[in-house]
Residue frames as a rotation matrix with the C-alpha (Angstrom) as fourth column:
MET 1
0.575 0.818 0.000 0.00
0.818 -0.575 0.000 0.00
0.000 0.000 -1.000 0.00
LYS 2
-0.415 -0.715 0.563 1.30
0.724 -0.634 -0.271 3.42
0.551 0.295 0.781 -0.98
ILE 3
0.601 0.537 -0.592 1.07
0.775 -0.572 0.269 6.50
-0.194 -0.621 -0.760 1.22
ALA 4
-0.087 -0.582 0.809 2.16
0.575 -0.692 -0.436 10.09
0.814 0.427 0.395 0.58
LEU 5
0.289 0.084 -0.954 3.16
0.910 -0.334 0.247 12.42
-0.298 -0.939 -0.173 3.40
ILE 6
0.148 -0.131 0.980 3.16
0.618 -0.762 -0.195 16.20
0.772 0.634 -0.032 2.96
GLN 7
-0.180 -0.213 -0.960 4.65
0.861 -0.507 -0.049 19.06
-0.477 -0.835 0.274 4.99
CYS 8
0.408 0.419 0.811 2.98
0.760 -0.648 -0.048 22.35
0.505 0.636 -0.583 4.09
PRO 9
-0.652 -0.576 0.494 4.12
0.249 -0.778 -0.577 25.89
0.716 -0.253 0.650 4.94
ALA 10
0.388 -0.890 0.241 5.03
-0.540 -0.431 -0.723 27.32
0.747 0.150 -0.648 7.16
TRP 11
0.975 -0.194 -0.106 7.56
0.207 0.637 0.743 25.35
-0.076 -0.746 0.661 9.11
GLY 12
0.430 -0.892 -0.139 11.23
-0.521 -0.371 0.769 25.57
-0.738 -0.258 -0.624 10.02
ARG 13
0.990 -0.099 -0.103 13.62
-0.042 0.489 -0.872 24.61
0.136 0.867 0.480 7.26
GLN 14
0.257 -0.936 0.241 16.94
-0.933 -0.175 0.313 24.27
-0.251 -0.305 -0.919 9.03
ASN 15
-0.868 -0.447 0.216 16.56
-0.382 0.880 0.284 20.56
-0.317 0.164 -0.934 8.27
PRO 16
-0.643 0.665 -0.380 14.00
-0.143 0.383 0.913 18.20
0.752 0.641 -0.151 6.69
PRO 17
0.110 0.778 0.619 10.72
-0.876 -0.218 0.430 17.75
0.470 -0.590 0.657 8.61
LEU 18
-0.804 -0.535 0.260 11.46
-0.590 0.658 -0.468 15.26
0.079 -0.529 -0.845 11.38
ALA 19
-0.124 0.835 0.535 7.84
-0.603 0.365 -0.709 14.15
-0.788 -0.411 0.459 11.81
LEU 20
0.722 0.392 -0.570 7.60
-0.689 0.331 -0.645 12.97
-0.064 0.858 0.510 8.20
SER 21
-0.102 -0.875 -0.472 11.04
-0.778 0.366 -0.511 11.38
0.620 0.316 -0.718 8.38
MET 22
-0.752 -0.133 0.646 10.15
-0.595 0.560 -0.577 9.37
-0.285 -0.818 -0.500 11.50
LEU 23
0.255 0.931 0.262 6.77
-0.564 0.364 -0.742 8.29
-0.786 0.042 0.617 10.15
SER 24
0.559 -0.102 -0.823 8.32
-0.795 0.215 -0.567 7.33
0.235 0.971 0.039 6.83
ALA 25
-0.520 -0.849 -0.097 11.00
-0.757 0.511 -0.408 5.21
0.396 -0.138 -0.908 8.50
TYR 26
-0.576 0.348 0.739 8.48
-0.478 0.590 -0.651 3.33
-0.663 -0.729 -0.173 10.60
LEU 27
0.512 0.846 -0.147 6.03
-0.591 0.223 -0.775 2.73
-0.623 0.484 0.615 7.76
LYS 28
0.301 -0.487 -0.820 8.81
-0.836 0.279 -0.473 1.47
0.459 0.828 -0.323 5.50
SER 29
-0.733 -0.601 0.319 9.96
-0.677 0.602 -0.423 -0.90
0.062 -0.526 -0.848 8.25
GLN 30
-0.298 0.740 0.603 6.45
-0.267 0.542 -0.797 -2.34
-0.917 -0.398 0.036 8.17
GLY 31
-0.571 -0.063 0.819 6.55
0.610 0.635 0.474 -2.90
-0.549 0.770 -0.324 4.42
LYS 32
0.572 0.805 -0.157 4.69
0.519 -0.504 -0.690 0.21
-0.635 0.314 -0.706 3.29
GLU 33
-0.232 -0.575 0.785 5.65
0.957 -0.278 0.080 2.29
0.172 0.770 0.615 0.24
VAL 34
0.444 0.352 -0.824 6.06
0.671 -0.740 0.046 5.92
-0.594 -0.574 -0.564 1.31
TYR 35
-0.087 -0.411 0.908 6.54
0.829 -0.535 -0.163 9.16
0.553 0.738 0.387 -0.62
ASN 36
0.058 0.030 -0.998 7.51
0.807 -0.590 0.029 12.37
-0.587 -0.807 -0.058 1.19
PHE 37
0.076 0.025 0.997 6.82
0.761 -0.648 -0.042 15.88
0.645 0.762 -0.068 -0.11
ASP 38
-0.234 -0.215 -0.948 8.26
0.812 -0.580 -0.069 18.90
-0.535 -0.786 0.310 1.68
LEU 39
0.311 0.454 0.835 6.15
0.844 -0.536 -0.023 21.58
0.438 0.712 -0.549 0.02
ASN 40
0.884 -0.019 -0.467 7.27
0.303 -0.738 0.603 23.99
-0.356 -0.674 -0.647 2.72
ASN 41
0.006 -0.981 -0.193 10.91
0.172 -0.190 0.967 23.90
-0.985 -0.039 0.168 1.61
ARG 42
-0.317 -0.079 0.945 10.09
0.918 0.223 0.327 23.56
-0.237 0.971 0.002 -2.07
LEU 43
0.655 0.630 0.417 8.06
0.706 -0.707 -0.040 26.76
0.270 0.321 -0.908 -2.06
PHE 44
0.726 -0.435 -0.532 10.63
0.123 -0.679 0.724 28.66
-0.676 -0.592 -0.439 0.00
CYS 45
-0.255 -0.936 0.241 13.32
0.410 0.121 0.904 27.83
-0.876 0.330 0.353 -2.54
ARG 46
-0.515 0.087 0.853 11.20
0.857 0.051 0.513 29.01
0.001 0.995 -0.101 -5.47
VAL 47
0.594 0.793 -0.132 9.23
0.793 -0.605 -0.067 32.05
-0.133 -0.065 -0.989 -4.29
LYS 48
0.500 -0.360 0.788 10.25
0.207 -0.834 -0.512 35.65
0.841 0.419 -0.343 -4.86
ALA 49
-0.503 -0.843 -0.194 12.96
0.437 -0.054 -0.898 37.02
0.746 -0.536 0.396 -2.60
GLU 50
-0.629 0.280 0.725 10.55
-0.599 -0.769 -0.223 39.32
0.495 -0.575 0.652 -0.76
ASP 51
0.468 0.879 -0.085 8.20
-0.653 0.409 0.638 36.41
0.596 -0.243 0.766 0.00
LYS 52
-0.042 -0.567 -0.823 10.96
0.334 0.768 -0.546 34.41
0.942 -0.298 0.157 1.66
LEU 53
-0.775 -0.241 0.584 10.56
-0.371 -0.575 -0.729 36.80
0.512 -0.782 0.356 4.59
LEU 54
0.235 0.959 0.157 7.22
-0.790 0.094 0.606 35.13
0.566 -0.266 0.780 5.33
TRP 55
0.440 -0.126 -0.889 9.15
0.261 0.965 -0.007 32.17
0.859 -0.229 0.458 6.74
GLN 56
-0.677 -0.647 0.351 10.58
-0.129 -0.366 -0.922 34.29
0.724 -0.669 0.165 9.52
LEU 57
-0.611 0.414 -0.675 9.12
0.762 0.537 -0.362 33.45
0.212 -0.735 -0.644 12.91
SER 58
-0.804 0.269 -0.530 7.84
0.065 -0.846 -0.529 37.00
-0.591 -0.460 0.663 13.29
ASN 59
-0.582 0.593 -0.556 5.47
-0.809 -0.352 0.470 36.37
0.083 0.724 0.685 10.36
GLU 60
-0.981 0.178 0.070 3.90
0.161 0.966 -0.201 33.23
-0.104 -0.186 -0.977 11.80
GLU 61
-0.326 0.925 -0.195 0.48
0.050 -0.189 -0.981 34.92
-0.944 -0.329 0.016 12.03
PHE 62
-0.399 0.148 -0.905 0.46
-0.876 -0.354 0.328 35.34
-0.272 0.923 0.271 8.24
TRP 63
-0.818 -0.032 -0.575 0.07
-0.317 0.858 0.403 31.57
0.480 0.512 -0.712 7.83
GLU 64
-0.795 0.583 -0.169 -2.79
0.491 0.455 -0.743 31.44
-0.356 -0.674 -0.647 10.32
ASP 65
-0.288 0.671 -0.683 -4.84
-0.436 -0.727 -0.531 33.90
-0.853 0.145 0.502 8.24
LYS 66
0.017 0.356 0.934 -6.95
0.537 0.785 -0.309 31.93
-0.844 0.507 -0.177 5.76
GLN 67
0.915 0.401 -0.037 -7.41
0.198 -0.528 -0.826 34.81
-0.351 0.748 -0.563 3.31
LYS 68
0.406 -0.849 -0.338 -3.70
-0.822 -0.501 0.271 35.59
-0.400 0.168 -0.901 3.22
VAL 69
-0.396 -0.518 0.758 -2.86
-0.168 0.852 0.495 31.94
-0.903 0.068 -0.425 2.64
LEU 70
0.414 0.635 0.652 -5.40
0.591 0.357 -0.723 31.77
-0.692 0.685 -0.227 -0.20
LYS 71
0.917 -0.118 -0.382 -3.83
-0.315 -0.800 -0.511 34.85
-0.245 0.589 -0.770 -1.80
PHE 72
-0.050 -0.995 0.084 -0.33
-0.788 0.090 0.608 33.39
-0.613 -0.036 -0.789 -1.46
ALA 73
-0.262 0.005 0.965 -1.49
0.236 0.970 0.059 30.09
-0.936 0.243 -0.256 -2.95
SER 74
0.789 0.588 0.178 -3.08
0.356 -0.201 -0.913 31.95
-0.500 0.784 -0.368 -5.85
ASP 75
0.621 -0.634 -0.461 0.19
-0.715 -0.699 -0.003 33.76
-0.320 0.332 -0.887 -6.54
TYR 76
-0.500 -0.866 -0.012 2.06
-0.829 0.475 0.297 30.45
-0.251 0.158 -0.955 -6.69
LYS 77
0.472 0.844 0.255 -0.68
-0.694 0.534 -0.483 28.28
-0.544 0.051 0.838 -8.11
GLU 78
0.599 -0.257 -0.758 1.54
-0.612 0.463 -0.641 26.68
0.516 0.848 0.120 -10.75
LEU 79
-0.520 -0.852 0.058 4.10
-0.648 0.350 -0.676 25.50
0.556 -0.389 -0.734 -8.19
ILE 80
-0.440 0.435 0.786 1.38
-0.718 0.356 -0.599 24.12
-0.540 -0.827 0.156 -5.93
ASP 81
0.658 0.709 -0.254 -0.42
-0.704 0.459 -0.542 22.38
-0.268 0.536 0.801 -8.79
ASP 82
0.126 -0.712 -0.690 2.87
-0.669 0.453 -0.589 20.76
0.733 0.536 -0.420 -9.80
CYS 83
-0.780 -0.424 0.460 3.24
-0.619 0.420 -0.663 19.33
0.088 -0.802 -0.590 -6.30
ILE 84
0.025 0.880 0.475 -0.36
-0.717 0.346 -0.605 18.07
-0.697 -0.325 0.639 -6.22
ASN 85
0.687 0.216 -0.694 0.14
-0.701 0.452 -0.552 16.35
0.194 0.866 0.461 -9.56
GLU 86
-0.342 -0.883 -0.322 3.33
-0.634 0.469 -0.615 14.71
0.694 -0.006 -0.720 -8.30
VAL 87
-0.628 0.193 0.754 1.49
-0.666 0.369 -0.648 13.46
-0.404 -0.909 -0.103 -5.22
LEU 88
0.428 0.900 0.089 -1.32
-0.678 0.384 -0.627 12.01
-0.598 0.208 0.774 -7.33
GLN 89
0.408 -0.342 -0.847 1.15
-0.771 0.368 -0.520 10.41
0.489 0.865 -0.113 -9.73
THR 90
-0.682 -0.637 0.358 2.44
-0.727 0.539 -0.425 8.24
0.077 -0.550 -0.831 -6.88
ASP 91
-0.127 0.768 -0.627 -0.96
-0.278 0.580 0.766 6.53
0.952 0.272 0.140 -6.90
ALA 92
-0.974 -0.200 -0.105 -0.96
0.059 0.225 -0.973 6.68
0.219 -0.953 -0.208 -3.09
ALA 93
-0.161 0.972 -0.171 -4.38
0.594 0.234 0.770 5.75
0.789 0.022 -0.615 -1.68
ILE 94
0.654 0.303 -0.693 -3.69
0.755 -0.314 0.575 7.62
-0.043 -0.900 -0.434 1.56
ILE 95
-0.051 -0.632 0.773 -2.30
0.425 -0.714 -0.556 11.14
0.904 0.300 0.305 1.87
GLY 96
0.445 0.152 -0.882 -1.18
0.894 -0.012 0.449 12.42
0.058 -0.988 -0.141 5.26
PHE 97
0.259 -0.299 0.919 -0.47
0.092 -0.939 -0.332 15.94
0.962 0.171 -0.215 6.50
SER 98
-0.285 -0.415 -0.864 1.52
0.934 0.084 -0.348 17.01
0.217 -0.906 0.363 9.57
ILE 99
0.337 0.659 0.672 -0.42
0.477 -0.735 0.481 19.85
0.811 0.159 -0.562 11.20
PHE 100
-0.566 -0.421 -0.708 0.84
0.814 -0.419 -0.402 22.74
-0.128 -0.804 0.580 13.29
ASN 101
0.237 0.690 -0.684 -0.81
0.493 -0.692 -0.527 26.12
-0.837 -0.213 -0.504 13.87
SER 102
-0.124 -0.388 -0.913 1.28
-0.491 -0.776 0.397 27.61
-0.862 0.497 -0.094 11.06
SER 103
-0.945 -0.269 -0.185 0.60
-0.291 0.441 0.849 24.81
-0.146 0.856 -0.495 8.55
LYS 104
-0.479 0.817 0.321 -3.10
0.344 0.512 -0.787 24.14
-0.808 -0.267 -0.526 9.18
GLU 105
0.337 0.709 -0.620 -4.62
-0.301 -0.542 -0.784 26.56
-0.892 0.451 0.031 6.67
PHE 106
-0.189 -0.473 -0.860 -2.25
-0.971 -0.043 0.237 25.62
-0.149 0.880 -0.451 3.86
SER 107
-0.954 -0.155 0.258 -2.77
-0.153 0.988 0.031 21.91
-0.259 -0.010 -0.966 4.57
LEU 108
-0.135 0.979 0.154 -6.55
0.251 0.184 -0.951 22.32
-0.959 -0.089 -0.270 4.38
LEU 109
0.310 0.179 -0.934 -6.16
-0.737 -0.575 -0.355 24.16
-0.601 0.798 -0.047 1.09
MET 110
-0.606 -0.638 -0.475 -4.00
-0.796 0.487 0.361 21.35
0.001 0.597 -0.802 -0.31
ALA 111
-0.818 0.338 0.465 -6.35
0.123 0.893 -0.432 18.66
-0.561 -0.296 -0.773 0.97
LYS 112
0.210 0.944 -0.252 -9.32
-0.082 -0.240 -0.967 20.35
-0.974 0.224 0.027 -0.69
GLU 113
0.108 -0.256 -0.961 -7.43
-0.956 -0.292 -0.030 20.63
-0.273 0.922 -0.276 -3.98
ILE 114
-0.882 -0.471 -0.027 -6.50
-0.466 0.859 0.211 16.95
-0.076 0.199 -0.977 -3.84
LYS 115
-0.491 0.784 0.380 -10.09
0.263 0.549 -0.793 15.92
-0.831 -0.290 -0.476 -3.07
ASP 116
0.310 0.605 -0.734 -11.31
-0.528 -0.533 -0.662 18.00
-0.791 0.592 0.154 -6.02
LYS 117
-0.117 -0.473 -0.873 -9.00
-0.988 0.143 0.055 16.06
0.099 0.870 -0.484 -8.31
ALA 118
-0.508 -0.119 -0.853 -9.31
-0.157 0.987 -0.044 12.62
0.847 0.111 -0.520 -6.68
LEU 119
0.160 0.717 0.678 -12.28
-0.833 -0.271 0.483 12.20
0.530 -0.642 0.554 -4.34
ASP 120
0.787 0.206 -0.582 -11.32
-0.019 0.950 0.311 8.61
0.617 -0.234 0.751 -3.51
LYS 121
-0.289 -0.955 -0.069 -8.08
0.119 0.035 -0.992 9.59
0.950 -0.295 0.103 -1.74
ILE 122
0.642 0.412 -0.647 -8.16
0.661 0.130 0.739 9.16
0.389 -0.902 -0.189 2.03
ILE 123
0.052 -0.582 0.812 -6.89
-0.101 -0.812 -0.575 12.32
0.994 -0.052 -0.101 3.73
ILE 124
0.508 0.010 -0.861 -5.33
0.792 0.387 0.472 11.95
0.338 -0.922 0.189 7.18
PHE 125
0.333 -0.398 0.855 -4.34
-0.334 -0.898 -0.287 14.83
0.882 -0.191 -0.432 9.44
GLY 126
0.661 -0.171 -0.731 -2.07
0.701 0.489 0.519 14.42
0.269 -0.855 0.443 12.45
GLY 127
-0.356 -0.841 0.407 0.26
0.501 -0.540 -0.676 16.47
0.789 -0.037 0.614 14.59
PRO 128
-0.864 -0.124 -0.487 0.16
0.501 -0.301 -0.812 18.82
-0.046 -0.946 0.322 17.59
HIS 129
-0.836 0.544 -0.072 -2.68
-0.546 -0.838 0.003 20.96
-0.058 0.042 0.997 16.28
CYS 130
-0.329 0.727 -0.602 -4.98
-0.336 0.506 0.794 17.94
0.882 0.464 0.078 15.96
PHE 131
-0.883 0.040 -0.467 -5.29
0.430 0.464 -0.774 17.33
0.186 -0.885 -0.427 19.69
PRO 132
0.001 0.999 0.035 -8.91
0.874 -0.018 0.485 17.83
0.485 0.030 -0.874 20.88
HIS 133
0.424 0.163 -0.891 -7.94
0.753 -0.611 0.247 20.59
-0.504 -0.775 -0.382 23.30
VAL 134
-0.691 -0.603 -0.399 -6.25
0.208 -0.694 0.689 22.52
-0.692 0.394 0.605 20.49
GLN 135
-0.327 0.626 -0.708 -8.22
-0.838 -0.538 -0.088 22.50
-0.436 0.565 0.701 17.22
GLY 136
-0.980 -0.141 0.142 -8.86
-0.080 0.926 0.370 18.82
-0.184 0.351 -0.918 16.62
LEU 137
-0.319 0.941 0.113 -12.60
0.502 0.269 -0.822 19.10
-0.804 -0.205 -0.559 17.10
GLN 138
0.371 0.420 -0.828 -12.79
-0.401 -0.732 -0.551 21.76
-0.837 0.537 -0.103 14.39
ILE 139
-0.469 -0.676 -0.569 -10.34
-0.804 0.060 0.592 20.15
-0.366 0.735 -0.571 11.98
ILE 140
-0.881 0.119 0.458 -12.10
0.188 0.976 0.108 16.77
-0.434 0.181 -0.882 11.80
GLN 141
0.126 0.987 -0.096 -15.30
0.320 -0.132 -0.938 18.57
-0.939 0.087 -0.332 10.76
GLU 142
-0.211 -0.262 -0.942 -13.62
-0.728 -0.601 0.330 19.82
-0.652 0.755 -0.064 7.59
GLU 143
0.744 0.665 -0.064 -15.10
-0.519 0.515 -0.682 18.08
-0.421 0.540 0.728 4.56
CYS 144
0.530 -0.603 -0.596 -11.69
-0.609 0.218 -0.762 17.27
0.590 0.768 -0.251 3.09
VAL 145
-0.533 -0.728 0.431 -10.44
-0.820 0.317 -0.477 15.46
0.210 -0.608 -0.766 6.22
ASP 146
0.229 0.609 -0.760 -11.36
-0.409 0.768 0.492 11.77
0.883 0.198 0.425 6.52
VAL 147
0.628 -0.136 -0.766 -9.26
0.624 0.676 0.391 10.64
0.465 -0.724 0.510 9.48
MET 148
0.465 -0.529 0.710 -7.37
-0.590 -0.783 -0.198 12.35
0.661 -0.327 -0.676 12.28
VAL 149
0.182 -0.520 -0.835 -4.54
0.563 0.751 -0.345 10.74
0.806 -0.407 0.429 14.25
ILE 150
0.795 0.111 0.596 -4.32
-0.397 -0.648 0.650 11.74
0.459 -0.754 -0.471 17.90
GLY 151
0.694 -0.587 0.418 -0.94
-0.371 0.206 0.906 11.48
-0.618 -0.783 -0.075 19.61
GLU 152
-0.374 -0.921 0.107 2.01
-0.425 0.273 0.863 9.41
-0.825 0.277 -0.493 18.39
GLY 153
0.331 0.619 -0.712 1.51
-0.859 -0.114 -0.499 8.63
-0.391 0.777 0.494 14.74
GLU 154
-0.591 -0.708 -0.386 3.80
-0.806 0.498 0.320 5.73
-0.035 0.500 -0.865 13.89
VAL 155
-0.930 0.202 0.307 1.77
0.135 0.965 -0.224 2.72
-0.341 -0.167 -0.925 15.03
THR 156
-0.051 0.984 -0.168 -1.63
0.090 -0.163 -0.982 4.32
-0.995 -0.065 -0.080 14.43
LEU 157
0.155 0.076 -0.985 -0.80
-0.864 -0.474 -0.172 5.38
-0.480 0.878 -0.008 10.89
ASP 158
-0.825 -0.486 -0.288 0.59
-0.564 0.745 0.357 1.95
0.041 0.456 -0.889 10.08
ALA 159
-0.699 0.635 0.330 -2.62
0.322 0.691 -0.647 0.35
-0.639 -0.346 -0.687 11.41
LEU 160
0.190 0.789 -0.585 -4.76
-0.290 -0.524 -0.801 2.71
-0.938 0.321 0.129 9.33
VAL 161
-0.180 -0.345 -0.921 -2.82
-0.974 -0.069 0.216 1.96
-0.138 0.936 -0.323 6.15
SER 162
-0.973 -0.218 0.079 -3.00
-0.213 0.975 0.070 -1.80
-0.092 0.051 -0.994 6.82
GLN 163
-0.356 0.916 0.184 -6.77
0.254 0.284 -0.925 -1.66
-0.899 -0.283 -0.334 7.31
VAL 164
0.309 0.441 -0.842 -7.33
-0.655 -0.543 -0.525 0.27
-0.689 0.714 0.121 4.11
GLU 165
-0.514 -0.611 -0.602 -5.09
-0.858 0.370 0.357 -2.20
0.005 0.700 -0.714 2.30
SER 166
-0.995 0.061 0.073 -6.93
0.052 0.992 -0.117 -5.28
-0.080 -0.113 -0.990 3.60
LEU 167
-0.378 0.923 -0.063 -10.49
0.673 0.227 -0.704 -4.01
-0.636 -0.309 -0.707 4.01
GLY 168
-0.415 0.189 0.890 -10.70
0.747 -0.487 0.452 -1.00
0.519 0.852 0.061 1.74
ARG 169
0.423 0.576 0.699 -11.81
-0.062 -0.751 0.657 1.09
0.904 -0.321 -0.282 4.71
VAL 170
-0.737 -0.565 0.370 -11.03
-0.391 -0.090 -0.916 1.90
0.551 -0.820 -0.154 8.34
ASN 171
0.036 0.765 -0.643 -12.89
0.283 0.610 0.741 -0.45
0.959 -0.208 -0.194 10.67
PHE 172
0.978 0.142 -0.151 -11.48
0.182 -0.234 0.955 0.15
0.100 -0.962 -0.255 14.16
CYS 173
0.142 -0.981 0.135 -8.25
0.604 -0.022 -0.797 1.91
0.784 0.195 0.589 15.03
GLU 174
0.600 -0.017 -0.800 -7.09
0.752 -0.328 0.571 3.12
-0.272 -0.945 -0.184 18.42
GLY 175
-0.328 -0.766 -0.554 -5.56
0.544 -0.632 0.552 6.57
-0.773 -0.120 0.624 18.32
ALA 176
-0.951 0.000 0.309 -7.76
0.282 -0.410 0.867 7.76
0.126 0.912 0.390 15.46
TRP 177
-0.214 0.924 -0.318 -10.91
-0.124 -0.348 -0.929 9.75
-0.969 -0.159 0.189 14.85
VAL 178
-0.910 -0.088 0.404 -12.66
0.344 0.380 0.858 8.54
-0.229 0.921 -0.316 11.73
LYS 179
-0.467 0.767 -0.440 -15.43
-0.707 -0.623 -0.335 10.22
-0.531 0.155 0.833 9.76
LYS 180
-0.938 0.253 0.236 -18.17
0.334 0.839 0.430 7.81
-0.089 0.482 -0.872 8.66
GLN 181
-0.234 0.907 0.350 -21.39
0.810 -0.018 0.587 8.93
0.538 0.420 -0.730 7.00
ASP 182
0.025 0.152 0.988 -21.06
-0.058 -0.986 0.153 12.46
0.998 -0.061 -0.016 8.43
ARG 183
0.978 0.189 0.086 -20.40
-0.102 0.075 0.992 11.08
0.181 -0.979 0.092 11.91
VAL 184
0.045 -0.993 0.108 -17.07
-0.672 -0.110 -0.732 11.29
0.739 -0.039 -0.673 13.72
ILE 185
0.899 0.214 -0.382 -16.10
0.066 0.796 0.602 8.13
0.433 -0.567 0.701 15.60
ASP 186
0.201 -0.820 0.536 -13.50
-0.929 -0.334 -0.162 8.40
0.311 -0.465 -0.829 18.36
TYR 187
0.575 -0.011 -0.818 -11.75
-0.063 0.996 -0.058 5.04
0.816 0.085 0.572 18.66
GLY 188
0.983 -0.141 -0.116 -10.02
0.128 0.080 0.989 5.99
-0.130 -0.987 0.096 21.89
ASN 189
0.525 -0.850 -0.050 -6.40
-0.844 -0.527 0.101 6.64
-0.112 -0.011 -0.994 22.76
ARG 190
0.719 -0.434 -0.543 -3.55
0.105 0.840 -0.533 4.36
0.687 0.327 0.649 21.78
ALA 191
0.831 -0.481 -0.280 -0.95
0.369 0.100 0.924 3.47
-0.416 -0.871 0.260 24.40
LEU 192
0.665 -0.661 -0.346 2.32
-0.721 -0.689 -0.070 5.34
-0.192 0.296 -0.936 24.05
ILE 193
0.622 -0.565 -0.543 5.28
-0.039 0.670 -0.742 3.56
0.782 0.482 0.394 22.50
SER 194
0.985 -0.143 0.099 7.16
-0.094 0.044 0.995 2.21
-0.146 -0.989 0.030 25.52
GLU 195
0.263 -0.938 0.224 10.48
0.512 0.333 0.792 1.29
-0.817 -0.094 0.568 23.90
LEU 196
0.819 0.103 -0.564 11.56
-0.293 -0.771 -0.566 4.20
-0.493 0.629 -0.601 21.73
ASN 197
-0.159 -0.975 -0.152 14.94
-0.721 0.010 0.693 2.64
-0.675 0.220 -0.705 20.99
LYS 198
-0.342 0.105 0.934 13.14
0.418 0.907 0.051 0.03
-0.841 0.408 -0.354 18.87
LEU 199
0.773 0.590 -0.234 11.95
0.097 -0.475 -0.875 2.67
-0.627 0.653 -0.424 16.43
PRO 200
0.304 -0.684 0.664 14.00
0.952 0.232 -0.197 2.93
-0.019 0.692 0.722 13.21
PHE 201
-0.528 -0.558 -0.640 16.18
0.477 -0.818 0.321 5.95
-0.703 -0.135 0.698 12.57
ALA 202
0.348 0.664 -0.662 14.56
-0.148 -0.658 -0.738 8.81
-0.926 0.354 -0.131 10.68
ASP 203
-0.051 -0.266 0.963 14.52
0.858 0.481 0.178 8.33
-0.511 0.835 0.204 6.91
PHE 204
0.141 0.019 -0.990 15.63
-0.113 -0.993 -0.035 11.42
-0.984 0.117 -0.138 4.97
THR 205
-0.545 -0.523 0.655 16.05
0.501 0.423 0.755 9.77
-0.672 0.740 0.032 1.56
ASP 206
0.193 0.706 0.681 13.17
0.981 -0.115 -0.158 11.70
-0.033 0.699 -0.715 -0.08
PHE 207
0.883 0.182 -0.432 14.61
0.265 -0.954 0.140 15.10
-0.386 -0.238 -0.891 0.82
ALA 208
0.485 -0.732 0.479 17.19
0.464 -0.249 -0.850 17.21
0.742 0.634 0.219 -0.99
LEU 209
0.509 -0.237 -0.827 19.44
0.851 -0.007 0.525 17.72
-0.131 -0.971 0.198 2.02
ASP 210
-0.570 -0.822 0.021 21.53
0.811 -0.557 0.178 20.46
-0.135 0.119 0.984 0.39
SER 211
-0.319 0.522 0.791 18.44
0.411 -0.676 0.612 22.67
0.854 0.520 0.001 0.01
TYR 212
0.700 0.595 -0.395 17.99
0.582 -0.155 0.799 23.29
0.414 -0.789 -0.454 3.72
GLY 213
-0.006 -0.726 -0.687 19.61
0.975 -0.158 0.158 25.74
-0.223 -0.669 0.709 6.10
GLU 214
0.368 0.149 -0.918 20.32
0.334 -0.942 -0.019 29.43
-0.868 -0.300 -0.397 6.49
SER 215
-0.663 -0.728 -0.173 22.38
0.100 -0.315 0.944 29.66
-0.742 0.609 0.282 3.31
HIS 216
-0.701 0.470 0.536 19.17
0.679 0.212 0.703 29.33
0.217 0.857 -0.468 1.29
ARG 217
0.120 0.757 -0.642 17.35
0.801 -0.456 -0.388 32.18
-0.587 -0.467 -0.661 3.00
């Protein structure tokens, strides 16, 4: 089963996104085929010089403003469409997004665009901003979001992918909220991973390592 993982703006770019790298390593260790897309870094490297300033921490609120994100996405529509097409060309049945306060709006925009082009894709959101006490309750109500992972993502995401592969759907999965027929089902919390040293090392093979860091600002 193929899965694509996407990091949207805005996020730090001193190094590749660790969340995607850890998830990718674990999924691959379980026999899954994973494709990583760092749209955050890709856009930074290609936008106009004056727009690179938006990645400064002082401009974090820009990315939390839906209208400003829509305008930015419109300005760079061709670059974003290219990334969406690359994601769809992987033929991944599941597409996951890592969500923070600064990447939520852009991730929702991308998820909606993907659903418009391929309604059958299963969109999964996970990350710090998906916790119920943050904005999880609002995010799962978005039409473009099918599943939300709460807490550590490695084991839960692997279980979700395995269920879709074997059943064609999500049946029961601890650590996930699943939307079914306009209802949201909370399958409860998954126990934390007790032996972290058994996790594989982060996998950075999908990232252009020389494109990160201050020298590219």
